[in-house]
C-alpha positions in Angstrom: 67.3 41.8 -81.1 66.5 40.2 -84.5 63.3 38.1 -84.2 65.2 35.0 -85.3 67.4 35.4 -82.3 64.2 35.9 -80.0 62.7 32.7 -81.5 65.9 30.6 -81.1 66.1 32.0 -77.3 62.2 30.9 -76.8 62.9 27.8 -78.3 65.0 26.4 -75.5 62.1 26.8 -73.2 60.6 23.7 -75.2 61.5 20.3 -73.6 64.4 18.9 -75.4 62.7 15.6 -75.8 59.9 17.4 -77.4 62.3 19.0 -79.7 63.7 15.7 -80.8 60.3 14.2 -81.6 58.6 13.9 -84.8 54.9 15.1 -85.1 52.3 12.6 -85.8 52.4 12.5 -89.8 49.3 12.3 -91.9 49.8 11.4 -95.6 48.7 13.8 -98.2 45.7 12.3 -99.7 44.6 14.8 -102.3 43.3 13.3 -105.4 44.1 9.6 -103.8 42.0 6.4 -103.3 42.5 6.7 -99.5 43.2 3.2 -98.0 45.8 4.4 -95.4 43.8 5.2 -92.3 41.2 2.4 -91.4 38.1 5.0 -92.1 34.8 3.7 -92.9 34.5 4.3 -96.8 30.7 4.8 -96.6 29.5 8.2 -96.6 25.9 8.8 -95.1 23.1 8.1 -97.3 22.0 11.3 -99.1 18.7 11.7 -97.2 20.5 11.3 -93.8 23.0 13.9 -94.6 20.0 16.4 -95.7 18.6 15.5 -92.0 21.8 15.9 -90.5 22.6 19.1 -92.1 19.3 20.7 -90.8 19.7 19.4 -87.5 23.0 20.8 -86.9 21.8 24.1 -88.4 19.7 24.3 -85.1 22.4 23.8 -82.9 23.3 26.8 -80.7 26.7 27.6 -81.4 27.0 30.7 -79.2 26.5 28.7 -76.1 29.0 26.2 -74.4 28.4 22.6 -74.5 25.9 21.7 -71.7 23.2 19.2 -71.1 23.3 17.9 -74.5 26.5 16.2 -73.7 25.0 14.5 -71.1 22.5 13.3 -73.3 25.2 11.8 -75.6 26.8 10.2 -72.8 23.7 8.4 -71.7 22.9 7.3 -75.3 26.4 5.8 -75.5 25.9 4.1 -72.2 22.7 2.7 -73.6 24.2 1.6 -76.8 27.0 -0.5 -75.1 24.5 -1.8 -72.5 26.8 -0.4 -69.7 27.2 -2.7 -66.9 25.7 -1.8 -63.4 28.4 0.1 -61.4 30.2 1.5 -64.3 30.5 4.9 -65.7 31.3 6.4 -68.9 33.4 9.6 -70.0 33.9 10.9 -73.4 37.0 12.1 -75.2 37.9 14.0 -78.4 38.6 11.0 -80.0 40.5 8.1 -78.3 43.7 10.2 -78.5 42.5 12.6 -75.9 41.6 9.8 -73.8 44.8 8.2 -74.1 46.6 11.5 -72.9 44.0 11.8 -70.1 45.0 8.3 -68.7 48.7 9.3 -69.0 48.1 12.3 -67.1 46.1 11.1 -64.4 48.8 8.4 -63.9 51.8 10.6 -64.1 52.8 10.3 -60.3 55.8 12.2 -59.8 58.8 9.8 -58.7 60.4 10.1 -55.4 64.2 10.3 -55.1 66.0 7.4 -56.6 62.9 6.4 -58.2 61.9 5.8 -62.0 58.7 7.6 -63.4 55.7 5.3 -63.6 55.7 2.8 -66.7 52.9 2.6 -69.6 53.3 -1.0 -70.9 51.8 -2.3 -74.2 52.5 -5.1 -76.8 54.6 -3.9 -80.0 54.0 -3.4 -82.6 50.8 -1.2 -81.6 49.2 2.0 -81.8 51.7 4.9 -81.6 49.9 7.2 -79.4 50.3 4.7 -76.3 54.2 5.7 -76.4 53.7 9.2 -77.5 51.3 10.1 -74.7 53.5 8.3 -72.0 56.6 10.5 -73.1 54.6 13.5 -73.2 53.5 13.1 -69.6 57.0 12.2 -68.4 56.1 8.2 -68.2 58.3 5.6 -69.2 56.9 3.4 -72.1 57.6 -0.4 -72.1 57.1 -2.2 -75.3 56.7 -6.1 -75.0 57.3 -7.6 -78.5 54.6 -9.9 -79.9 55.3 -13.3 -81.0 56.5 -13.8 -84.8 52.9 -14.5 -85.7 51.7 -11.3 -84.0 50.2 -13.4 -81.3 50.3 -12.0 -77.5 53.3 -13.3 -75.8 51.5 -14.1 -72.4 54.7 -15.2 -70.5 56.6 -12.0 -71.6 53.9 -9.7 -70.7 53.6 -11.3 -67.2 57.5 -11.0 -66.7 57.4 -7.3 -67.9 54.4 -6.4 -65.9 56.3 -8.1 -62.8 59.4 -6.4 -63.5 58.1 -2.8 -64.4 55.3 -2.5 -62.2 53.6 -0.3 -64.9 50.7 2.1 -64.1 48.9 1.5 -67.2 48.9 -1.4 -69.5 47.2 -1.3 -73.0 45.7 -4.2 -75.0 44.5 -3.2 -78.3 41.7 -5.8 -79.2 41.8 -5.9 -82.1 45.5 -4.6 -82.4 46.6 -2.0 -84.9 48.6 -2.3 -87.1 48.4 -6.2 -86.8 44.7 -6.3 -87.1 44.2 -9.6 -85.2 42.2 -10.5 -82.1 44.5 -12.1 -79.5 43.6 -15.4 -77.5 41.6 -14.8 -74.6 43.2 -17.1 -72.4 46.7 -14.9 -73.2 44.6 -11.8 -72.3 43.4 -12.9 -69.1 46.6 -14.0 -67.9 47.8 -10.6 -68.7 45.0 -8.7 -66.9 45.6 -11.3 -63.8 49.3 -9.9 -64.0 48.2 -6.5 -64.0 46.1 -7.0 -61.2 49.0 -8.4 -59.1 51.0 -5.3 -60.2 48.2 -3.0 -59.2 48.0 -1.7 -62.9 45.0 -0.4 -64.8 44.5 -2.2 -67.9 42.9 -0.5 -71.1 41.1 -2.7 -73.6 41.2 -0.5 -76.6 38.5 -1.6 -78.7 38.7 1.0 -81.5 38.0 -1.6 -84.2 35.1 -3.3 -82.4 32.6 -3.1 -85.0 34.4 -5.3 -87.2 35.5 -7.9 -84.6 34.1 -11.2 -83.9 33.9 -10.5 -79.8 34.5 -7.8 -77.5 36.1 -7.9 -74.0 32.9 -6.5 -72.6 31.4 -9.8 -72.7 34.4 -11.1 -70.4 33.8 -7.9 -68.2 30.2 -8.6 -67.8 30.6 -12.2 -67.1 33.5 -11.7 -64.5 33.2 -8.3 -63.3 35.4 -9.0 -60.0 38.5 -10.4 -62.2 38.1 -7.2 -64.4 37.7 -4.5 -61.6 41.0 -2.8 -62.7 40.1 -2.8 -66.7 38.7 0.1 -68.6 37.0 -0.4 -72.1 37.8 2.1 -74.6 36.2 2.7 -78.1 35.9 5.3 -80.8 33.2 6.4 -83.3 35.9 7.0 -85.7 35.8 3.4 -87.1 31.9 3.4 -86.5 31.8 6.0 -89.4 32.4 9.1 -87.8 36.3 9.7 -88.2 35.8 13.3 -88.7 33.6 14.0 -85.7 36.5 13.0 -83.3 34.4 11.2 -80.5 35.9 8.6 -78.4 34.5 7.2 -74.9 35.8 5.1 -72.0 33.9 3.0 -69.7 34.9 1.2 -66.5 34.1 0.7 -62.7 32.5 4.4 -61.7 35.4 4.8 -59.1 38.1 4.7 -61.6 36.3 6.6 -64.2 35.3 9.3 -61.7 39.1 10.2 -61.0 39.8 10.1 -64.5 37.0 12.5 -65.3 38.7 15.1 -63.0 41.3 15.5 -65.6 39.2 15.9 -68.5 38.9 19.5 -69.8 35.3 21.0 -69.1 34.3 21.4 -72.6 36.2 19.0 -74.6 33.2 17.8 -76.5 31.9 20.2 -79.3 28.2 20.6 -79.9 28.6 19.8 -83.3 30.5 16.9 -82.4 27.9 15.8 -80.2 24.9 16.3 -82.3 26.4 14.4 -85.0 27.2 11.3 -82.5 23.6 11.3 -81.3 22.2 11.3 -84.9 24.6 8.4 -85.8 23.4 6.5 -82.8 19.8 7.0 -83.8 20.6 5.6 -87.0 22.8 2.6 -85.6 21.4 0.2 -88.1 22.9 2.0 -91.0 26.2 1.9 -89.4 25.9 -1.8 -88.6 25.0 -2.6 -92.3 28.3 -0.4 -93.3 30.4 -2.6 -90.9 28.6 -5.8 -92.3 29.6 -4.7 -95.7 33.2 -3.9 -94.6 33.4 -7.5 -93.2 32.3 -9.1 -96.4 34.8 -6.7 -98.4 37.5 -7.7 -96.1 37.2 -11.6 -96.8 37.1 -11.0 -100.5 40.3 -8.5 -100.4 42.1 -10.9 -98.4 41.6 -13.7 -100.6 42.4 -11.5 -103.8 45.7 -10.4 -102.0 46.7 -13.9 -101.2 46.6 -14.9 -104.9 49.6 -12.2 -105.4 52.8 -14.0 -106.0 54.8 -14.4 -102.7 52.3 -12.3 -100.5 51.4 -13.4 -97.1 48.0 -11.9 -95.6 47.5 -11.9 -92.1 44.3 -12.7 -90.5 42.2 -9.8 -89.6 39.2 -8.6 -87.3 39.6 -5.0 -88.0 39.1 -3.0 -91.2 42.5 -3.5 -92.3 44.7 -6.1 -93.8 48.2 -6.5 -92.9 50.3 -8.3 -95.6 54.0 -9.4 -96.0 55.5 -8.8 -99.5 58.3 -10.7 -101.2 61.5 -8.7 -101.2 61.5 -7.4 -97.7 61.3 -3.6 -96.8 62.6 -2.9 -100.3 59.5 -4.9 -101.8 57.1 -3.0 -99.7 58.6 0.3 -100.4 58.6 -0.4 -103.9 54.8 -1.5 -104.1 53.8 1.5 -102.0 55.3 3.9 -104.1 54.1 2.2 -107.3 50.6 2.2 -105.7 50.9 5.7 -104.9 51.8 6.6 -108.5 48.6 5.0 -109.5 46.7 7.3 -107.1 46.2 4.6 -104.4 47.5 5.5 -100.9 47.9 2.8 -98.3 50.3 2.6 -95.6 53.9 1.3 -95.6 54.7 -0.1 -92.1 57.7 -2.0 -92.9 59.9 0.4 -91.0 57.8 0.6 -87.8 59.0 -2.4 -85.8 61.3 -5.5 -86.7 58.3 -7.8 -86.6 56.8 -5.6 -89.6 59.5 -6.0 -92.0 58.4 -6.0 -95.4 54.7 -5.2 -94.4 52.0 -3.0 -95.9 48.9 -2.0 -94.2 45.8 -1.7 -96.2 42.3 -0.5 -95.3 39.4 -2.3 -96.4 37.5 0.0 -98.8 34.3 -0.1 -100.7 33.7 -3.0 -103.3 34.6 -0.3 -106.1 37.7 0.8 -104.1 38.9 -2.7 -103.4 38.6 -3.6 -107.0 40.5 -0.5 -108.1 43.3 -1.5 -105.7 43.6 -5.2 -106.8 43.5 -3.9 -110.3 46.7 -1.6 -109.5 48.3 -4.2 -107.8 47.9 -6.8 -110.7 49.2 -3.8 -113.0 52.4 -3.5 -110.8 52.9 -7.4 -111.0 52.5 -7.4 -114.6 
């Protein structure tokens, strides 16, 4: 039998819904000014790069990850001042943690029952829906308000109706970059409690935000006994290291830890993260610069004719352009022709019609972006 026929027969063993899916797309950024993926634009200073290189050279690559992973876990717990009674687990980026949460909550439905649901505001991070589908869960998206505010009444109604296993709240949200009203978040968390749902506060962009939900957890732990806090070192400045962490009540985290692969964090990743935490002041200064650059860039973009720039508490800016989706597409393509890569999100959700998402870069990168936009406008 020809190999192509064997391949086609084997493909039938792949789930039909998986075959119908699209893989997560990463834009080709070769030779481009890369402002599409919310990365920290600042590299390590040269002296620290040399020190890190020497340190990584001493890592025992022939051994499985061991006690050093526990050292990293404790260092992260100290870094965030983990509250008493809470525990912390590590993931290969937030993406793996999102997958593990779905796996842990994928209770097989009984006869005549629907699969458990994962619920989140939309537009939001695409991996919430993707991980739910891959684990056989239902994803329920609840639209934000027109100004991207959290629609607390709609969230409460959807939670009461769907009785989800998991509720995700990105704080700040991606791609809208805003930090939702605390009262609306509290109301949503209370509704999830009534439904017996876990709540995951996804704080991927915490280094750039004016507040964290951890303050609320510390102030009122009883009200947040079903809340998990998820963060990543990607926006901290280690996107290439792929390290995320999840903190919450020890009883909950202990159950989630059971579905974590035993060696999910590599020794090089762990050592890079430990090194970064030892030099947290360097990364804090980078975050300060990014926040300042965000204000400058937002003001510059707002001067462009017809542009609406939305408030941001992340290292990205969402802007709505004149001309709707076509205007966004033309500007995206014109920037790409000028070797500037951003993200066209206008087709991701109806609320994002005509919108582009732009990562905040260094002062020089932001100036290059603005010059390119003025060239396009001319």
